[in-house]
N, C-alpha and C positions, 0 to 999 in steps of 0.2 A: 581516545575517549570513546565511551560507550553511550548508549541511548540515555541512561539515567543521568550521566554527567551533563549531556547536552540539554536534557530537559530541565535540570536544576539551574543551568546557566540561563536558559530562556525565560525561566520564571522571574528573573530579575528585570525583565522588560515588560512593558504593558502590551502583551500580545493575546489577551483573553479573547475568546470567541473565534479564534482562527482554526480551532479543531486539532486533529492529529497531524503530526508532521513526519516527513521522511528526511533523512540526511545522507549525504554522500561526501566523501573526500573530494576536494575540488582544486584543480590547477596543479602546477608543478613549481610553485615558488620556493626559493631557498631560504627566505627570511622568515616568513610566517606560515604556520600550519592553518589550512583553510578548509571549511566545510560549506557545502550548499545545503540550505535548510528549505524544505518545501512544505508550505501549508496550502495544499491544493494549488491554486493559481498564484498565490502570494509566495514570493521567494526572497530569501535573505542569504547573505554571506556572513558566516561566523568565523572569526579569525583570531588566532592567538597573537599575542604581541611579543615580539622578540626583543626583550630588554637587554640582551647582550649586544645588539647592534644599536638600538636606540636607548641610551642610558637614562634619558629623562622623559618618561612617558607622560608625566603631567604637563610638560611643556607642549607636547604634541596635542594633548587633549585641550589645553587652553587655547592654542592657536586655531584648532578646528572648530571649537565652540564659538570663538570670535567670528569665524567665517559664517557659521550657521545663524548667529544671532544678529550680526551687523549688516549682512549683505542680502540683497534681493536676488535669490538664486534664479528667479524666473527671467532675469535680464540676460542670462547666459543662454546661448543657442545649443547647449549640451548640458548633461547632468553633471553634478558635482556630488557624488555619493559620500556624504559625511556620516560619521558614526551616529547611530541612533542612541539617544540618551536613555539611560536606564531609569529605574524608579527614583533614584537619588539625584537625577539630573546630571549625571556624568556619562561620558562616552566610553569609559573603561570600567570593566567589571573584574574584580579579583576573585579567583576561584582555584582552590587547591594549589596555591602557591604560584599561580600564573595569572597573566592578565589577558582579557578577551575583549573583543569589540564586535558589534553587530551592524551590518550595512544592508540597505536595500539592494537587491540583485538587479543589475542592469543587463538587459538582453542585448546581444550583439556579438561581435567577433574581435578578438585581439590578434595582433600581428607581431611576428618576430622580425620580419623584414617587409618593406613595402613591396607590393606586387604591381603597382601602378604609380607613375610619377605624380599623379594628382593627389595621391594619399599623402605625399610629402607636403604639398601645399596646405591641405586640410589640417594636418598635424601641427604645422608651424602656426597656422592661423589660430587654432584652438588654444595653444599655450600663450600666444600673444594676447588673445582676448581675455584669458584668465587674469593676467597681470593688469591689464587695463581695467577690468571690472573691479579688481581689488584695490585700485588706486585711491578710492575714497576712504579706506580704512586708515586708522592711525598707526603708523609704523612702530611707535614706541610701545604699543600694546602687544606686538608680536615679538617672540623671542626665538633665538636660534635653537633648533631641535638637535642639531649636531654642531658643536662649537667649531668655528673656522672651517666649515665643510669644504668650501671651494677656494680657500685662500692659497693661491699658487705660491706666494712668497714663503709662507710658513711650511708648506709641503716641500718646497725646494730647500729651505734651511734644514729640515729634518733629514733629507737625503744627504746633504753635505755632512751632517753630523754622523749619520750611520756609515757613510762611505769611509770616514776616517778609521773606523775599526775593522773594515772589510779586509780580509787577507786571502791570498791564494786564489784570486779571481781568474777565471778562464779568459781566453782572448775575446770571446763573445761578450762575456760580462763586462770586461774592461771597455770594449767598444761602446756598449750601451750606456755604461756609466759616464764615460767621457762625453757622449752626445748630450745627455741630459744636463750634466754640469756646465755644458757650453751654452745653455739656454738662459744665461744670466740677463742678456739684453731683453729677451721676451718677458722675463719676470719684472724688469725695471719698467718696460712699456706698460705692462699690466698695472703696476703700482701707480704710474702717472695717470692712466686713464681712469682708475676708480676714484681718484681725487677730483675728477672733473664731471662725474655723472652722479645721478641720484640713486639711492637705494630704493628698491621697489619690493612688492610682495611677489616672489617668484616661486615656481614649482621646484626647481633645482634637481630634477631627475627626469629630464624630458626625453626618455626613450620612447620609441614607437609602441612598445608593449605596455606603456603606462597610459594608453588610450584604449577605449572601447569604441570600435567603429560600428555603424549600423550593419545589419545583416548583409546588405548589398554592397558594403564598403564605400558607399557614396559620400558619407559624412561622418564626423566624429559624434558619437552618442554620449560619451562620458570621458572626463579626465579623472583618472584614478591614481592610487598610490600617493596619497596626499601628505604623508608623514614628514616629508622634507620641505613643505611649504613654510617659508620664513623670509625675512628680509634678505635680499640679494640684489644682483645686478642682471639686467636683461641679457648681457653678454653671456652669462652662465647658461641660461635656458636656450638661447639660440646656438651657442657654442656646442652644447651637448647634443643638440639636434644634428649639427654638422658632423660631429664626431661619430655619431651612431647611425645616422640615416644616410648621409652623403659619403659614407665610407664603402669602398668596394668590397671589403671583407669585414666580418664580425671581429670583435676584439680577441676572440679565442682562436682565430684562424692562424695557421702556420703557412698559408700560401703567400709567402712574402712577396713573390714576383707580381702578384695580382693586387696588392694593397695600394690604394691611392684614393685621393679625393675625387668624387664624381661631380664634375663641374655642372652638368645639367641638373642634377639633384640639388646641389647648392643653390642654384638659381631658383628652383621650385620652392625650396625652404625660405629663401629670402622673399619671394613673391608672397608666400603665405603669411610670413611674419609681418611684412610691410602692410599687407591688407588688413591684418588685425590691429596693428599698433602704429603704423607709420605716421599718421597725423596726430599722434598723442605724444610720442617720445621726442626728446630734444634732439637737435642735430648731433650733439656730442654722443648721446646714447646710440643714435643710428650708426655713427662711425665706429663705435665700440663693438658693434656686431661683427665687424670684419676680423677683429682679433679674437673673437670668441672661440672659433674652432681651434685655433692654435693654443689658446689658454687651456681649454678643457681637455684637449688631447695631451698636451704636456702634463697637465695636472694628473691625469689618470696614468700616464706612462710612469711618471715619478712615483706615484703611489704604488703601482704594481711592482716597480723595481725595488723600492724601499722595503716592501713587504717580502719580496724574494730574499733580500739581504738579511732580513730579520727572521727568516725561517718560516714564512707563510703563516703568520700569526693572525692575520685579519681576513683576507680573502680565502674562500674555500677553493681548494685545488684538487684536480683529479689525478695529478702527478706532480712530482717535486719541482719540476722546471716550469710549471704552467705560468706562474707569475712572471718569470723571466721572459717567456714567449709572449705573454700579453704586453709586457713592456716593449719588446722588440716590435710587435705589431703596431703599437701606438707610435713608436719612434719613426717607423716607415711612413705612417699616415701624416705625422707632423712634418716630416721632410717634404712630402708631397704638397701639403698646405703651404709651406714656406716657398717651395719652388714655384707655385702657381699664384703667388700673391698678386702679381700684376693682372692675371686673368680674373681673380676674385674681385679686385678693385674695379675692373671694367664692368663686370656683372653688377656690382653694387651701384655704380654711377648710373648705369642704364635703368635699373629698377627704381632707385630712390630719387634720381635727378639731383643728387648731392655730389659736389665735386670733392674729391679726396683732398685737394690742395686748399680748399676754403676753410 
């Protein structure tokens, strides 16, 4: 995009009187192309909308508009940068065959990995506080932005279907496939648990880099990447924190010997999530957090391996075997989580004062 294109886009918003602007490419996101727009001291983020990943942009626009119109954002201890509405009252602008959105820029720092255990506490607390804040909204008004996004049972069924047609698998592929197909009991436990707990408004993509921390990294300044906000279960959000923050290695790592769950970081995550929502969630929801790490790690491993078998049609890869290696990485992490179940239960009971047997 050149200056004239950006200027034509900005004219669709009520930005009169801000003067001349500067623009720069911003960030290294793989999903959306992003620009930083500067009107002197006033800054915005202009972002294109990747409709190849998000098939239903109007669903996202409707959900985020509900958040902006129904909730008191001042009750949150951090910013929730929602799309700025254009002159027609929509958060999405169509321009030259693509869709764009404009956000207020939030000063601060993003992290790819935590550098201090306290950041795990703050991250988990922020995501918990978001769901707690959104509890007053009517669930029936919110829609799924990605259908069946975290349904472990359906992802497992898809792997079983794809595996039937798989031929000439290597020894490594067969080992990984057999491991995931042996997770039927986890799938059944997941299905039982979600019958016993309530749907909530959840973020559904709770990576550490979907938060903006203050410049000194002492607190969360904003929760961002809100396109996956929709009805879900608290175990999804807590589980993905465990998967991505309490993991010794990133999901792209091939340092198999180092991959494991970090028990002290799991404890910090639970302390943060419990601080944010412990006196609000039901006892059944609290117990569901324990299975969250296993569910989300299995889910992503199954998705990576299924995509590998289907020829890497969904996830971007830097080399042909990357989804296979991602699936192996998640397999090892899941093995660690399952090996340390008793340790995780002890930590849970210590923090929550809830007996696993009750």
